[in-house]
C-alpha positions in Angstrom: 11.4 22.3 -0.7 8.4 24.7 -1.0 7.2 22.9 -4.2 7.6 19.5 -2.6 5.8 20.6 0.5 2.9 22.1 -1.5 2.6 18.9 -3.5 2.6 16.7 -0.3 0.0 19.0 1.4 -2.2 18.7 -1.7 -1.9 14.9 -1.9 -2.5 14.4 1.8 -5.6 16.6 1.6 -6.8 14.4 -1.2 -6.1 11.0 0.3 -6.7 11.4 4.1 -10.2 11.0 5.7 -12.8 13.6 4.7 -11.5 14.1 1.2 -13.6 13.7 -1.9 -11.1 11.6 -3.9 -9.8 9.0 -1.5 -10.6 7.9 2.0 -8.0 6.1 4.1 -10.9 4.8 6.2 -11.9 2.4 3.5 -8.7 0.3 3.5 -8.7 0.5 7.3 -12.3 -0.8 7.5 -11.7 -3.4 4.9 -8.6 -4.6 6.9 -10.6 -4.9 10.1 -13.5 -6.6 8.3 -11.2 -9.3 7.1 -9.8 -9.8 10.7 -13.4 -9.9 12.1 -14.7 -12.4 9.5 -11.7 -14.8 9.6 -12.5 -16.4 13.0 -16.0 -17.1 11.8 -14.6 -18.8 8.7 -11.9 -20.9 10.4 -13.9 -21.8 13.5 -13.3 -21.5 17.2 -10.0 -23.4 17.3 -7.8 -21.0 19.2 -4.5 -22.7 18.3 -5.3 -22.7 14.6 -6.3 -19.0 14.8 -3.1 -18.1 16.6 -1.0 -20.1 14.1 -2.6 -18.5 11.0 -3.6 -15.1 12.3 -0.4 -13.3 11.5 -0.5 -14.4 7.9 -4.2 -13.3 7.6 -3.2 -9.8 8.8 -0.6 -9.7 6.1 -3.1 -10.8 3.4 -5.6 -8.2 4.7 -3.0 -5.5 4.5 -2.2 -6.4 0.9 -5.8 -6.4 -0.1 -6.5 -3.1 1.7 -3.6 -1.5 -0.1 -5.2 -2.4 -3.5 -8.4 -0.5 -2.9 -7.4 3.1 -3.8 -5.2 2.3 -6.8 -7.6 3.6 -9.4 -7.7 7.0 -7.7 -3.9 7.5 -7.1 -2.9 9.0 -10.5 -5.7 8.7 -13.0 -7.8 11.7 -12.0 -4.8 14.1 -12.2 -3.7 12.7 -15.6 -7.3 13.0 -17.0 -7.7 16.5 -15.6 -4.4 17.7 -17.1 -2.6 18.4 -13.8 0.6 16.6 -15.0 0.7 18.8 -18.1 0.5 21.9 -15.9 3.2 20.6 -13.6 5.4 19.8 -16.6 5.0 23.3 -17.9 6.1 24.6 -14.6 9.2 22.5 -14.7 8.1 19.9 -12.2 9.2 16.5 -13.3 6.8 13.6 -13.3 9.3 11.7 -11.1 9.1 14.3 -8.4 5.3 14.3 -8.4 5.2 10.5 -8.3 7.7 10.4 -5.4 5.6 12.8 -3.4 2.4 10.8 -4.3 4.1 7.6 -3.1 4.8 9.2 0.3 1.2 10.5 0.5 -0.2 7.2 -0.5 1.8 5.4 2.2 0.8 8.0 4.9 -2.8 7.5 3.9 -2.9 3.8 4.7 0.3 2.5 6.1 0.2 4.0 9.6 -3.5 3.2 9.9 -3.0 -0.4 9.0 -0.2 -0.7 11.5 -2.4 0.7 14.3 -5.3 -1.5 13.2 -3.1 -4.5 13.7 -3.6 -4.1 17.4 -7.3 -4.8 17.4 -6.9 -7.2 14.5 -4.4 -9.3 16.6 -7.0 -9.6 19.3 -9.6 -10.7 16.8 -7.4 -13.5 15.4 -5.9 -14.5 18.7 -2.2 -14.0 18.2 0.1 -13.4 21.2 2.2 -10.3 21.9 5.5 -11.7 20.5 3.8 -12.6 17.2 2.1 -9.2 17.1 5.5 -7.5 17.6 6.9 -9.4 14.6 3.8 -8.5 12.6 4.1 -4.8 13.4 7.8 -4.7 12.4 7.0 -6.6 9.2 4.2 -4.2 8.3 6.4 -1.2 9.1 9.0 -2.7 6.7 6.6 -3.9 4.1 3.9 -1.3 3.7 6.2 1.2 1.9 6.9 -1.6 -0.7 3.1 -2.2 -1.1 2.7 1.6 -1.6 5.5 1.6 -4.2 4.0 -1.3 -6.1 0.6 0.5 -6.0 2.1 3.6 -7.5 3.9 1.7 -10.3 0.8 -0.3 -11.2 -1.4 2.9 -11.1 1.0 4.7 -13.4 1.2 1.8 -15.9 -2.6 1.3 -16.1 -3.5 5.0 -16.1 -5.9 5.8 -18.9 -6.9 2.2 -19.5 -10.5 1.1 -19.2 -11.2 -1.1 -16.3 -8.0 -0.1 -14.7 -9.3 -0.8 -11.2 -9.7 -4.6 -11.8 -6.5 -4.7 -13.8 -4.6 -2.9 -11.1 -5.6 -5.5 -8.5 -4.7 -8.4 -10.8 -1.2 -6.9 -11.5 -0.5 -5.9 -7.9 -1.1 -9.3 -6.2 1.7 -11.3 -8.0 4.1 -8.4 -7.7 3.4 -8.2 -3.9 4.0 -12.0 -3.4 7.7 -11.6 -2.4 6.8 -9.1 0.3 4.0 -11.4 1.5 6.3 -14.4 1.5 9.1 -12.8 3.5 6.8 -10.6 5.7 4.5 -13.5 6.7 7.4 -15.9 6.6 9.1 -13.9 9.3 6.4 -15.2 11.7 7.7 -18.7 11.5 11.5 -18.0 11.0 12.0 -16.0 14.2 11.4 -12.6 12.6 14.7 -10.9 11.9 15.7 -12.5 8.6 12.3 -12.2 7.0 11.8 -8.6 8.2 15.2 -7.6 6.9 14.5 -9.1 3.5 11.0 -7.4 3.5 12.7 -4.1 4.3 15.3 -4.6 1.5 12.6 -5.3 -1.1 10.6 -2.3 0.0 13.7 0.0 -0.3 14.3 -1.2 -3.8 10.7 -0.8 -4.8 10.6 2.7 -3.3 13.7 3.7 -5.2 12.4 2.4 -8.5 8.8 3.6 -8.2 9.3 7.4 -9.0 11.3 6.6 -12.2 9.1 3.8 -13.4 6.0 5.8 -12.6 7.3 9.0 -14.2 8.2 7.2 -17.4 4.8 5.5 -17.6 2.9 8.7 -17.1 5.0 10.5 -19.7 4.3 7.8 -22.2 0.6 8.0 -21.4 0.6 11.8 -21.8 2.5 11.7 -25.1 0.6 8.7 -26.5 
């Protein structure tokens, strides 16, 4: 537990606000910027805003989750930290699992909290906001898991930031469909499916990420 705790503390220090490597304020500000600009793009129709606002929040959350992907794993691979951890008997899967948790903590809770002002900006009611919040709580771990998988697969590749975004969007479509779809289906079914997909992705991510990083180190 001491090793896991030390890794988590290190990763949170790197990803949370004030760090030099990643700043969770950037996805948060991007998320809010999308919510602020959307009413200007769609016009002053309150009914249309209320009908589409929940989906816009989901799209904004997806795009915000893409921003830090190029900094999730690549710096540590390039600087040889994974080699040092391997020499100490720390498996890549363990490092990736802790990194997944730190990645989610660096953006997931902030996005969920930011949904409150975003809901006011796009004009959705309290019932819709409740569904959006539950959906984000169920879906953002899956977005974090997809991000970790993509970051590990593209580590070491030139232009990995753009490639990561292109790969993440289609993989995140099921989460987006069920998460945003829960807004029109009454909530429970879509949120349950979103949570199930997230659990599968979170379970797969450490093994897929660890294997990809090992291949990149040995290649």
